[in-house]
N, C-alpha and C positions, 0 to 999 in steps of 0.2 A: 543510255544504259551503262552502268559500271559492270564490267565483266572480267572475271578471272578464269583462266583456262589452264588446268594442269600445272599450277604454280608450285614450284619447289624452292625452298629456302634452306640453306645450311648455315650454321654459325660455327666456325671452326670446322671440325670434322663431324659435327653432329647434325643430322638432318632434322629440321624443325617442322617444315611443312612438306607434305608429300602429296603431289598431284591435287591441289586444292582447286576445285571448280565451283564457282558460285556467281550470282549476279544480283544486282539491285536495280530494279526498273525505275523509271521516272516517277517521282512523287510517291514512292513506296517506303514503308518502314519495315526493315528486315532486322530481326534479332539474331544474334550470334552467341550461342551458349555452349558451355562445356566446363569441365573442371579447370582449376588453375594449372597452368603449364601445358594446356592442350594445344596452344599455338594461336590463340585468337588475337592477342595483341601483336604478335609477329605478322599475322595476316594484314592487319591495319598498317603496320610499318612497311610491308611490301607494297601496298597501294600507294603510300606516301613517298616511297623511294628511300626510306631510311634503312631498309633491309633489301639488299640486292638479290634478285632471284636468279637461280641457276638455270631453271628451265620453265617453260610456260609463257603465257602472255597476260598482260593486264591492259584493258582498253576502256576508254571513256568515250561513248558515242562514236565507236568504231575507230578512234584514234589511239594509237599505242602510247602508253605511259611508261613502258618498261625502261627506256633509256633516258628519261627526262630527269632533271634535278628536282628535288623536293619543291623548290621555289616555283619552278615551271609547272609542276603538278598542281600546286595550289592555284596558280594563275589559270589553269585549265578548268578549275571549278571544284576541286576537292578540298574540304576543310577537315581538320581534326581537333577534337577536344581530348587530350590525353588524360590518363588516369592520374598521373603524378606530375608535379612541377608544371601545372597548367595555368598558373597565374604568377604575376610579379608581386610578391607580398609587400615589398617596400615602396610600391607605387600606389597611387590612388585608383579608385574605380575608373575614373575618366582617363587617366594616363594608360591604364591597362587596355582599355577599349581603343584608344588612339594607336597603340602599338599593334593591335590586331588588324588595323586597316593598312599597314605598311605594304602588304602584298594584297592588293584589291584589284579586281578586274576593271572597276570604274565604269561599268556599263549602266544603262538605265535600270533602276530598281536596286542598285547597290545598297547594301546595308549601311546605315549611318548610326552614330551614337544615339540619335533621337529615336530611331526605330528600336534599338536595343532597350532603351528606357521605356518604350511603349510595352514591350514584352515583359520587362522586369521593372515595374514602377519603383520598387524599393531601391534600385540602383540609382535612380535619379535623386532620391532623397539622400543617398550616401555617396554621391559622386566624388566628393573630396576626401572621403575616408580612405585610410590605408587598407588595402585588401587583407593584409596579414592580421588585422584586428577584427575581421568579420567572422561570422559563424561559417561552419562548413557548407551549409546550404547556400548561403549568400556567395561564398567563394565559387561554388559550382555555377551559380548564375553568371558570375563574371567570366568564368572559363567558357561557358557556352556563348556568352556575348562576344568574347574574343574570337571564337571560331566563326561566328556569324559575320564579323566585321571584314573577313576576307571575301565575303559575297559568294559563298559556295553554292553550287547546285546539288552537291552531295556532301553530307556532313557525317563524319565518322565519330562516334562517341564511345570512349573506352571506360566502362564502369562508372557512369555518371552518378549512381546512387551511393558509391563508396564514401564513407566518412561523413555522411550527413544524417541528421536525426530521422528516425523512422517516420515521424509525422510530416516530414518535408519531401519524402520520396514521391508521394502522389503529386505534389506540386511540380517536381522536376519532370515526371512523366507527362503531366498535362502540358507543360511547356514544350516538350519534344513534339507532342501531337500538334500543338498550335503552330510551331515552326513548320511542320510538314504540311498541314492542311491550309494554313493561311498564306504561306509564302512559297509553297510548292517545292520545298527542299527535300530531297530524298535522304533517308536516314539509314545508316548501318550502325547498329548499337550492340556493343559487347556488354553483357550484363549478368551479374550473379543472382540478382533478385528475379528469379525466373517467373514467379507468380505475377509480379507487376509488369514485366516486359511482355509476357504473353497477352496481357490485356490491351496492349497498344500495337503489337506487331501484325503486319499482313502475312508475313512468312517467317519461318525460323530455320536456321541451320544449326545442327549439333556437331561439334568438333570433338574428336578424341585422338590423342597422340599424333597431332599434326595432319589429320585427315578429316574430311567431311563424312560423317557416317549416317546422317539423316537430314532430309529436308521435309518440312511439313507445314501445314496451315494450322494456326491455333484452333483448338476445338475438334481436330480430327483424330487426335490420339489422347488417351486418358493419362492420368498422373502416374499410374503404375508403369505403363509402357515407357513414359518419359524417363522415370527414375531408373528403369532398367538400362536405358541408353546411356544415362549419365554415369 
């Protein structure tokens, strides 16, 4: 289990996260929603060690991640697909995936380029193509592939539907479910497309002004109640 307890993060003199407590269980898909600037991406950064926490704890399977380097956190089994700058545009698809395996646990079942191609067949067809010449949806496939190549047990996704055509959003969401169900990878997904993410999530956290204000299971609150929270 990935668990955050009373996590506080400040950037400069400004408090960004205030006593954030949440968890992602094994093989679970958890959605993380809220307005832009609510602190969702900062929370992901705290898990990866790119934002140092002032108070609280972050644990993976009862092991503290708080004082580890980002590289060591990835080695423990946490992967991230950032919203921005998540591919190397001047490199080919295959070169991008090879770079994703630089920090890899190397255990049985480790992701290989071939496994990524099985999930995204179009990437096999375009493996020599420069990523910068691909569509937004195809680049997002490459970005997810890079995240998988580190062989994570928990994958953090930051706005995976941003910048891709609406008709490809369903494909991205289907892929996330496939990664979760077929490979047993737990997912924490930050997403602005609330309708789509509610269709795949097991649980949802709502964040506002750096704090978790609601946890619910999709289908247990109606749209009006949700928009009032947002």
